[in-house]
Wavefront OBJ file of the C-alpha trace (Angstrom):
o trace
v -0.144 -0.303 0.066
v 1.388 3.553 -0.478
v -0.002 6.673 0.330
v 1.475 10.395 -0.815
v 0.873 13.761 -1.844
v 0.041 14.600 -5.262
v 0.196 18.183 -6.713
v -3.594 19.030 -8.477
v -5.664 21.891 -8.223
v -9.534 22.956 -8.013
v -10.868 25.178 -10.854
v -13.532 27.021 -9.164
v -16.227 27.650 -11.621
v -16.424 23.716 -12.583
v -15.795 23.174 -8.594
v -13.452 20.322 -10.118
v -9.954 19.244 -8.418
v -7.756 17.680 -11.380
v -4.378 15.889 -11.325
v -2.787 18.666 -12.771
v -2.255 23.284 -12.528
v -4.621 23.911 -15.202
v -7.125 25.213 -11.741
v -7.379 28.401 -11.077
v -6.598 27.268 -7.040
v -3.801 25.023 -6.827
v -3.106 21.936 -3.808
v -2.058 18.633 -2.839
v -4.427 15.645 -3.339
v -3.908 13.275 -0.692
v -4.281 9.809 -2.984
v -4.536 6.338 -1.191
v -3.578 3.723 -3.194
v -5.008 0.934 -2.064
v -4.482 -2.728 -2.613
v -7.335 -5.643 -2.318
v -8.075 -7.124 0.999
v -6.426 -4.598 2.926
v -7.216 -3.344 6.716
v -8.974 -0.049 7.593
v -7.011 2.740 6.933
v -6.949 5.872 8.252
v -8.718 9.018 6.547
v -6.031 12.049 6.987
v -2.375 12.143 6.948
v -0.241 12.100 8.815
v 2.228 14.764 7.659
v 1.855 18.170 6.435
v 2.721 18.451 2.465
v 3.235 22.795 3.621
v 5.179 22.165 6.553
v 6.491 19.007 6.815
v 4.328 18.745 10.300
v 5.215 14.779 11.128
v 1.837 13.601 13.638
v 3.217 9.902 13.157
v 2.959 8.505 16.770
v 1.025 11.241 18.501
v -2.390 11.651 19.990
v -3.814 14.216 17.725
v -1.970 12.105 14.805
v -2.551 14.184 11.325
v -1.939 18.239 11.788
v -4.856 18.916 9.094
v -7.942 17.305 11.378
v -8.306 20.647 12.844
v -8.122 22.803 9.992
v -11.720 20.822 9.525
v -14.909 23.365 8.617
v -16.688 23.843 11.877
v -19.685 22.651 12.905
v -21.201 26.127 13.614
v -20.155 27.304 10.273
v -21.465 24.329 8.556
v -24.736 24.935 10.088
v -25.436 28.429 9.586
v -24.257 28.359 6.116
v -27.443 24.834 5.228
v -29.711 27.577 7.148
v -29.116 30.208 4.828
v -29.928 27.671 1.984
v -32.222 26.593 3.165
v -34.202 29.705 4.575
v -33.395 31.167 1.204
v -35.464 28.303 -0.512
v -38.590 28.319 1.595
v -41.626 30.454 0.221
v -42.110 33.924 2.093
v -45.820 36.235 1.859
v -44.716 39.112 -0.750
v -45.645 42.158 2.617
v -43.561 39.874 5.118
v -42.255 36.552 6.327
v -43.838 33.905 7.833
v -40.414 31.983 7.604
v -38.990 30.145 10.565
v -35.963 27.578 11.016
v -34.922 25.643 14.470
v -31.604 24.087 14.464
v -31.309 21.469 16.493
v -28.150 19.270 18.946
v -27.702 16.785 21.077
v -25.036 18.329 22.835
v -25.564 20.744 25.168
v -21.529 22.628 24.519
v -22.691 22.788 20.366
v -26.000 24.478 21.259
v -24.624 27.131 23.454
v -22.215 27.607 20.286
v -24.370 28.030 18.066
v -26.679 29.971 20.078
v -24.392 32.578 19.745
v -22.493 31.569 17.153
v -24.868 31.777 13.896
v -26.129 35.055 14.532
v -22.405 36.456 15.167
v -21.742 34.346 11.860
v -24.755 35.724 9.791
v -23.917 39.285 11.047
v -20.800 39.051 9.883
v -20.897 37.252 6.664
v -23.635 39.626 5.700
v -21.429 43.053 6.691
v -18.944 41.285 4.147
v -21.691 41.541 1.691
v -22.872 45.008 2.002
v -19.067 46.409 1.748
v -18.658 44.076 -0.851
v -21.680 45.342 -3.036
v -20.737 48.817 -1.615
v -17.017 49.095 -2.466
v -19.158 47.783 -5.980
v -21.402 50.989 -6.233
v -18.143 53.970 -5.313
v -16.114 51.496 -7.966
v -18.381 50.547 -11.208
v -21.451 53.386 -9.660
v -18.958 56.418 -10.536
v -18.347 55.182 -13.953
v -21.581 54.332 -14.140
v -23.160 57.516 -13.000
v -20.796 59.059 -14.777
v -22.038 57.799 -18.255
v -25.323 58.600 -17.273
v -24.634 62.127 -17.557
v -22.801 61.709 -20.459
v -26.235 60.907 -21.879
v -24.277 57.327 -22.802
v -26.600 54.375 -22.729
v -26.746 52.000 -19.831
v -27.630 48.857 -19.766
v -30.241 47.771 -15.978
v -27.457 46.543 -14.313
v -25.208 49.849 -15.178
v -28.497 52.055 -13.955
v -28.479 50.819 -11.132
v -25.169 50.665 -10.291
v -25.524 54.769 -11.096
v -28.910 55.094 -9.174
v -27.158 53.429 -6.212
v -24.142 55.174 -6.524
v -26.146 58.936 -6.611
v -27.999 57.471 -3.652
v -25.381 56.273 -1.053
v -22.803 59.291 -2.281
v -24.809 62.046 -2.856
v -22.171 64.968 -2.287
v -20.000 63.267 -5.365
v -22.989 62.749 -7.463
v -23.364 66.400 -6.876
v -19.601 67.593 -7.757
v -19.704 65.193 -10.937
v -23.475 66.998 -12.167
v -21.770 70.212 -11.493
v -18.278 69.646 -13.904
v -20.785 68.950 -16.039
v -22.538 72.309 -15.888
v -20.718 75.215 -18.085
v -21.217 77.848 -15.059
v -20.016 75.361 -12.295
v -17.044 73.629 -14.203
v -14.318 76.262 -12.540
v -15.766 77.079 -9.569
v -14.595 75.871 -5.860
v -15.372 72.427 -5.331
v -17.224 72.344 -1.574
v -14.514 69.672 0.373
v -12.720 69.440 -1.881
v -9.682 72.021 -0.665
v -8.760 74.135 -4.467
v -10.072 71.948 -6.773
v -12.961 72.986 -9.073
v -15.924 70.775 -9.997
v -13.886 70.271 -13.082
v -10.699 69.058 -11.576
v -12.994 67.165 -8.361
v -15.000 65.369 -10.878
v -12.043 64.093 -12.650
v -10.390 62.639 -9.185
v -13.513 61.583 -8.183
v -13.860 59.006 -11.760
v -10.055 58.293 -11.429
v -11.071 56.695 -8.293
v -13.779 54.931 -9.827
v -11.557 53.209 -12.116
v -8.533 52.372 -10.114
v -9.013 53.213 -5.926
v -7.983 52.589 -3.438
v -11.735 53.218 -1.534
v -11.362 53.631 2.048
v -13.101 51.752 3.634
v -14.748 54.283 6.548
v -16.246 56.745 3.705
v -19.222 53.196 2.915
v -20.181 53.153 6.557
v -22.995 55.335 5.982
v -23.525 53.173 2.535
v -23.556 49.762 4.737
v -25.465 51.180 7.203
v -28.199 52.053 4.464
v -27.932 47.697 3.569
v -28.358 45.846 7.069
v -30.984 47.939 7.949
v -33.275 47.697 4.976
v -32.277 44.102 6.080
v -33.561 44.302 9.459
v -29.946 44.546 10.495
v -28.758 46.496 13.267
v -24.847 47.456 12.046
v -23.648 47.962 15.502
v -24.568 43.614 15.847
v -26.181 41.780 18.522
v -23.792 43.460 21.510
v -26.512 44.552 24.612
v -24.988 47.920 24.368
v -26.501 48.458 20.897
v -30.130 46.421 21.281
v -30.697 48.301 23.665
v -30.529 51.887 25.712
v -30.204 50.451 28.682
v -28.645 47.047 28.478
v -29.290 46.001 32.248
v -33.042 46.606 32.232
v -33.201 46.001 28.907
v -35.389 48.506 27.575
v -35.360 51.000 24.945
v -35.165 48.422 22.090
v -32.360 49.599 19.503
v -36.177 49.613 16.640
v -38.162 51.928 18.155
v -35.473 54.516 17.127
v -36.319 53.761 13.680
v -39.506 54.366 11.725
v -39.960 51.353 9.699
v -41.776 51.265 6.384
v -43.082 47.517 4.933
v -42.943 47.987 0.722
v -40.259 48.239 0.389
v -38.067 47.396 4.199
v -36.736 50.733 4.660
v -35.820 52.573 8.116
v -35.269 56.448 9.219
v -35.049 58.312 11.911
v -37.764 58.341 14.043
v -39.773 61.407 14.924
v -40.223 60.384 18.497
v -38.047 62.613 21.034
v -34.896 60.385 21.835
v -33.809 59.586 25.739
v -30.438 60.637 27.086
v -29.841 56.368 26.818
v -31.648 56.553 23.119
v -28.912 59.114 22.233
v -25.911 57.474 23.699
v -27.310 54.243 21.923
v -27.007 55.883 18.450
v -22.922 56.298 17.960
v -22.524 53.155 19.674
v -24.418 50.947 17.172
v -22.724 53.164 14.150
v -26.146 53.674 12.284
v -26.860 55.394 9.167
v -29.142 57.921 10.742
v -28.633 61.428 10.822
l 1 2 3 4 5 6 7 8 9 10 11 12 13 14 15 16 17 18 19 20 21 22 23 24 25 26 27 28 29 30 31 32 33 34 35 36 37 38 39 40 41 42 43 44 45 46 47 48 49 50 51 52 53 54 55 56 57 58 59 60 61 62 63 64 65 66 67 68 69 70 71 72 73 74 75 76 77 78 79 80 81 82 83 84 85 86 87 88 89 90 91 92 93 94 95 96 97 98 99 100 101 102 103 104 105 106 107 108 109 110 111 112 113 114 115 116 117 118 119 120 121 122 123 124 125 126 127 128 129 130 131 132 133 134 135 136 137 138 139 140 141 142 143 144 145 146 147 148 149 150 151 152 153 154 155 156 157 158 159 160 161 162 163 164 165 166 167 168 169 170 171 172 173 174 175 176 177 178 179 180 181 182 183 184 185 186 187 188 189 190 191 192 193 194 195 196 197 198 199 200 201 202 203 204 205 206 207 208 209 210 211 212 213 214 215 216 217 218 219 220 221 222 223 224 225 226 227 228 229 230 231 232 233 234 235 236 237 238 239 240 241 242 243 244 245 246 247 248 249 250 251 252 253 254 255 256 257 258 259 260 261 262 263 264 265 266 267 268 269 270 271 272 273 274 275 276 277 278 279 280 281 282 283 284
């Protein structure tokens, strides 16, 4: 019997692993050539192909066992996929999903871990969408101002850019106005509208994009999903966390179709005014 690591690669578009380097992700494949009528074999290799860590004869007899995806993450990914497949009403959702475990330790981890992991994944998705809006959305909006025909996707990007970055959209629009093009652009020092617009377009083409400028855009995207941008810590969920009074949702007026949020017109208590910067929501 022989066992060895062989050079392999993964084609991420097809999900296929081949014993060559044609795929876009390079790595190794553990091969066990098992002759007939042999005994049971260990499924994990004892030696790491990258760092050569040799675990033979030790209690933890493989270096890669701890690299597997955890139970909580698998449950979260499967739950997200199943929830998306469940039907829901047009104006409200009655979808519910339960996850059970016969292990008290796993149940405790699921309770906190799934919610936090879902929040982090949604935050990353919102950040990716915000970057696309700041990059491709800038170029789409500039083309729209120039009178170019846009497809549906680029029209949506242009609209998203105008909504998320109204100041920059105003600079681009002003640069196309002959009476404003050579005037000083607000917030850009000594630059004119034309010069500031050129800078905005160049950043949209090549970056970089400072993460702090996306905070408002990300906050709007999370609020549209009914999520607190600050996460699930007690201090961002309640204005008075110890007594669990003053839920953060009470600071918003929710419009069910489409689901959006705006600042409540009700007077805020001192605790509520403290909650707003802690939760980092995009209210004025």
